[in-house]
C-alpha positions in Angstrom: -94.7 111.7 80.7 -92.2 108.9 80.8 -89.2 111.2 80.6 -90.5 113.4 83.5 -91.3 110.4 85.7 -87.8 108.9 84.9 -86.1 112.1 85.8 -87.9 112.3 89.2 -87.2 108.7 89.9 -83.5 109.1 89.1 -83.2 112.2 91.3 -85.0 110.5 94.2 -82.7 107.5 93.7 -79.6 109.8 93.9 -81.0 111.4 97.1 -81.7 107.9 98.7 -78.2 106.9 97.8 -76.8 109.9 99.4 -78.9 109.4 102.6 -77.8 105.8 102.8 -74.1 106.8 102.5 -74.4 109.5 105.1 -76.2 107.1 107.5 -73.9 104.2 106.9 -70.5 106.0 107.1 -71.3 108.9 109.4 -74.2 108.0 111.7 -73.6 104.2 112.2 -69.9 103.9 111.5 -69.3 102.4 114.8 -71.7 99.4 114.4 -70.7 96.2 112.9 -72.5 94.8 109.8 -75.1 92.3 110.6 -78.7 91.5 109.6 -80.5 93.5 112.3 -78.2 96.6 112.6 -78.9 100.2 111.5 -75.7 100.2 109.5 -76.9 97.3 107.3 -80.2 99.0 106.9 -78.5 102.1 105.6 -76.5 99.9 103.1 -79.8 98.5 101.9 -81.1 102.1 101.6 -78.1 102.8 99.3 -78.8 99.8 97.3 -82.4 100.7 96.8 -81.4 104.2 95.7 -79.1 102.7 93.1 -82.0 100.5 91.7 -84.1 103.7 91.6 -81.4 105.4 89.7 -81.0 102.6 87.3 -84.8 102.5 86.6 -85.1 106.3 86.4 -82.3 106.6 83.9 -83.8 103.9 81.6 -87.2 105.7 81.8 -85.6 109.0 81.1 -83.8 107.5 78.1 -87.2 106.2 76.8 -88.8 109.6 77.4 -86.0 111.5 75.6 -86.1 109.0 72.7 -89.9 109.4 72.3 -89.8 113.2 72.6 -86.6 113.5 70.4 -85.2 116.0 72.8 -81.6 114.8 72.5 -79.8 113.3 69.6 -80.7 109.6 69.0 -77.2 108.4 70.2 -77.6 110.4 73.5 -81.0 109.0 74.2 -79.8 105.4 73.4 -76.8 105.8 75.7 -79.2 106.9 78.5 -81.3 104.0 77.8 -78.6 101.3 77.9 -75.6 102.6 79.8 -76.6 101.8 83.3 -77.8 98.3 82.5 -74.7 97.5 80.6 -72.5 98.7 83.4 -74.5 96.7 86.0 -74.3 93.5 83.9 -70.6 94.1 83.3 -69.9 94.5 87.0 -72.3 91.7 88.1 -71.5 89.0 85.6 -68.2 90.2 83.8 -64.8 90.3 85.1 -64.3 93.0 87.5 -60.9 94.8 87.6 -61.7 97.7 89.9 -63.1 99.9 87.2 -66.7 100.6 86.2 -66.0 101.1 82.5 -67.1 98.6 79.9 -63.8 98.5 78.1 -62.4 96.5 80.7 
């Protein structure tokens, strides 16, 4: 189902984000950032994990809405929270906080 797929994608995204963080800050912390370094590749791994987390959370929200497994408001928050935070941080004013009230 869509919810199960979303949960798996979100969990894989979290694991990839953790792997990217460990690689960037512990394994390749002595390297400079650059287009062909392993540290930059680890940073890209973190970014791909974040995208997977966003996509997985939206899919999980759709699945819980369809299955009526959570209250409607909870499912809607799963569906829209990460896209709203992303749009706020990408296009809105950023003041060092990842909250929408900001």
